[in-house]
N, C-alpha and C positions, 0 to 999 in steps of 0.2 A: 503494500501501500504506499501510499505516498507521505504517511508519517515518517517512515523509516528514511527517507532520502528526500527532503525537500528541494524543489528545484529553485531556481532563481528568484521567480515571481513570489513563491512561498516564503522564502527566506527574507525577501524585502517585506513582505507582509506582516511577518513575526516580528521582524525588528521595529517597524512602525508601532504595531502593538504594545511590545516591550517598552518603547520610548513613550508611548501614551500613558499606559498604566503607571510607569515610574513618576512621569511627571504629574499626574493625577493625584497619586499618594503623597508626592513631595508637598503639592499646594497645599492638600488636606492638612499635612502636619504643619505646614508653617501658618496656616490661618489659626490653630490652636495658641493659646498664651504659654509660652515657655520661658525660663529663665536663661536659657544660653549655657547651661552647663555641659560639662564634656559627655553625659547621660542623653543630654538633648542632641547632641552630634552624633552620638551611636543611633539614634532613633532615628534621624534623618538618613544615616548611611544605609541603616537595615530597610527603610521605606525605598528608597532608590534601587537598592540592590534587589529587593523583592520584584520589581518591576522588571528591571533591565534583564534579568535572568531567563524570563519568559522568552527571550530571542532563541533560546535553544530548545525550547519545548518539544519541538516534534524530533530532534535529534537525541535527546535524553530526558523522555518525559518524566523518569520516575528521580533522576537527580533533582530537576528543576521542581518536581511535588515537594520533596524533602527539604529543599533550600528555601522556598516560597513559605512553606510551613513552619520553619525556624524563624525567618525573617518576620513573620506575623506574631509568632510568639514574643520576639524580641522587641519590637518595636510597642507591644502592649505592655510588656514587664518595664520598658523605658518611659510609660506615661504618655504614649501616643494612641489616643481612642481613634483609630483609623480602620474603617472596614477592611477585611483581608481580601481585597479585590483580585490581587495577584494570585492568591492561593485558587482562588474559584477558577480563574484560567488554568493552573495547573492541574486541577481535578478533571477539568474538561478534556484537556490534551492527555492526560494518563488514561482515563476510560477509553477516549477515542484509540487509543494505541493498543487497547485490549487489556489492561493491567488494573481489573476490576477490583479483585480480591485485595492488593496490595493498598490501592487508593482508599477502600473501604477502611482498612486497617488503620493507616496514617491519619486518615479524617478523623476516626473516633478519637484517636490519640490527640489531635490538635483541638478537636472541640473542646474535649475534656480538660485540657490544659490553658485553653484561652481564659477561662473564668480566672484560675489560679494565677495567670500572669497578670491580670487586670488587676485583682485584689492585692498582688504583691506591689503595684506601683500606686496604691491608694483610688484606683479608678473603681466604678460602679460599687460603692459602699452605700447607695442609697435605698437599698432594699432587696428581699429575697424575690419579690414579684417582678421588679426591672430585670434582674438578672436572668429570672426564668424566661421572660419574654425575649431577652436579647439572645440566648440560646437556642431557643425555637426558631427565632429569625435566623440565625446563622445555619442551623439544621436545614432550613428549607431552602436558603441559597445553595447550601452544598449538594443537596438533593437534586436541584435544578440542573447545577452544571453537570453532575455526574448523569443525570438522564439525557441532557443534550450531547454530550459524548459518546453515549452507548447509542443513542438514535442516530447520530451520524456514522457512527462504526458499521452499525448494522446495514444502513444505506449503501457504504462503500462495499461491505462483503457481498450484498446483493448484486452491486454493479459488476463487482469482479466475477461473480458467479454467472451472471448473465453473459458476459463477456466469453468467459471459459466455454459456456454451453454452446455459443454461436460458432466458436472456433472447432467445438467438436462436431457441430452439426455440418460445418463446411468440410470437414475431414472426410465425414462418413459420406456426404454427396460426393466428394472427389473419389472415393475409393469405390462407391457404387458405379458412378461414370466409368472408371478404370475398367471396373469387371465388365460392364456392358461393352466397351470398345472391344475387350478380349473376346467376348463371345460374338460380336461381329467379325473380328477379323478371323477368328476360327471357323465360323460358318462361310464366310465369302471366299477366304483365301485356301485353307488346308487341303479342302476337298479337290480344288482344282490343280494346287501343286502336287498333291499325292498322285492324281492320274498322270500328271506329266511325268514324273518321275518313274511310276509303275511302267508307262508305256517305253520311256526310254529304256529304263532297265529291261524289260522284254525284248526290244528290238536289238540291243546290245547281244543278249544272250542267244537269240535265234542268228544272227548274223555269225557269231563264233562257232555254233554248233554246226553250221553249214560250210565252216572253213572259208568264209567270206572277209574280205578286209572290213574292219568296221569304220565307218567314215567318222573323220574328225570332228564333224559338227554334230553327229549323233553322241559321240564322247561328251563333248562339251555342253549339250542339252542335259546328259544325265547328270554331269558334274553341277551343272547351275542349279539343277531339280534339288539334288542333294544338300546344296549349299542353301538354297532358299528355304528347304525344310528346315535346316540346322537353326537359321535365321528367324524364323517365323515361331518355333518352339521357345527360343530365347525369349524373343519379344513378348510371346504370351506369358512366359514364366515371370518376367519384370511387371506386367500388367496385372497379374494375378499376385503379387507379392504383398499380401497383406497380413493382418494378425492372426489370421487363421490357420497360417503354415509357417514353420518356423523359415526365416529368411538365411539367404547364404552370407557368411562372414568370415572373419579371418581364419576361423578354425577348419573353413573347408579349403582354403588355399593351398595346402598339401595336395588335395585331390587333384586340383588345377594342374599343378608341377607335374604329377605323376602321369596325367592324362596327356600332357604334352610330351612326355618321354616316350609313351605308348605310341605317339604319333610319329617318332622318329627324331624329336628334338631332344637334344644334350641338355635338360634345363635342370637347374640347381636352385633351391632355396636356403637362404640364411635369414635367422632370426637374430635381432641382436636386441640388448636391453633387457629390462626386467618387465615381463608381461603384466600390464595393467586392465583395468577395465576400461573400454572405450565406449560412447554413447552408440547407440544402434544405427544411427544414420552414417556415423563415421565407418562403423564395423562393415555394413553394405556397400558403401562407397569404395574402401580398400578392396575388397572381394572383386568389385565390378573393374576396377582399375587393372588388376592383375589379370582377371580373365579377357578383358579387351584387349591387353597389351599382348597377351601368349596368342591371341586368336589373329590379330595383326602381324605378328613375328611367323606364324605357321601360314598365313596366305600371301603376305606379299614381301618379306623381309629377305626369303631366301637364305636363312641363316641355320647355322649348325648346332651354335651353343645360345643358351639364355639364361641369365641369372636374374634372380627374384631376392630381393632383400627387404626386409620388415624390420624396421628400427623402432624400437618404443623408447621415447625421448621424453623427459620432464615437459609437460604441458603439449606435446605434438606427437604425431604418428608418421612416421617417414616410410613412403613405399616407392621402391625403385626398382625398375626392371629394365634389363640392358641385353643387347644382343649383338652377334657379329654379322650381321646382313649386310647389303649392299649399299645401304644408306650412306652417303658422305656429306661434309659440310657444304660440297658443292653441287649435290644431287639429292637436295631435300625432297622427301614425298610429300605429295599435296595432302592436308589435312582432311580426313575423311569424317563422315558422321561418327564413328567411333571415338576417336579424339575429341571431335566437338562435345559429344555426350560427356566424357571424362572431365573436359574442363568445364562443363556445366556444372555437373557435380561437386567437384572441387571448389568452386569458387562460391555455390551455394552456402557451402559449410564454412566459408571464411579463409580457406587454405589457397595454396599455391601449387600450380602444376607447371612442369617443364617438360615439353615434348619435343626433342630436336635430336638430328645427328650427332653423334660422339666426334671428337678430333679423331681419334684412333680409328674409327670407321665403325659402322653399325648405328642402332637408334637408341635411344634412352627416353625412357617415361620416368619421371621423378615428381612425386605428390607428397606435399607435406601438409597433413590434415591437423588442424587445432583440438585438442584433448584438454578437457577441464581437469584440473586436478582434484582428485578425490581424498579426503582426510583417512 
């Protein structure tokens, strides 16, 4: 809530209120007849301090509550019959911040001690009825200040809850739309691509059984059908990647490296640093970066080796994938959809992505993702 971290406007408002309350208390004290002793000087100081400390009521409501309460007792004991206006503001701020129990305990102590402080200074010795009426009035003002703080706290809590509910509803609608797109893609594309792939596979098989030379165009159609089926499957998995099924993350990276080795690429995985918990979004993005990098290496790099490095650093996660393919600084590949998607994912998380040829040859994908430290 805004109580804990006031903005510039709130700080200016609090400062103005603090100065206004301090001036009001000081003027009220000066309007009384005093002899100008050192005790009176202490009273003026306490009146001013009790008002000025309200400038910190959002940042430290309990400290302000205690200080204003002590100042109220102090100026009463010094002979200044001035209402504890600053303490009422402090009660309001403390209750608004959610410290109801502490506020009640402190307020009971202050209300009980105020008559004692007044009697110690010689004030209010006019009778029991007057003291009771004054105590009831002070208690009523305290209850009103606490009620106002609690009402505003509940209003802010309901506003925060409404905002959270709107965000959850928006995420739910986005998930539903994503699943709808996945179903539409499945219905409109999967069947046709499957037919193309099956027909191409069958044509190649028949040609080879007859001992005929398989046309290169037919082989290209077959390979294109296989690749399209893999891409479509990966796209559907991404679109269906919701909370109902566990998403892929860092724990699945060794499987990616193993599949790359099975496909003929000499791939290695190195993990450095102490393993730490990472947010789910960072976990998924790290997996996608490795997956897309290895896929690009297998399709376009003409590489023999690839290295995957995962480095857990304080406050960051480093993902680096290198290959020894044909890319050179003078012959940089044109960024495709995969690289653009990686960059969008990393940028959305506040990270940095480097995807460029290496000086010694080959290509490097290096992503640094911010990770909040956990205690």
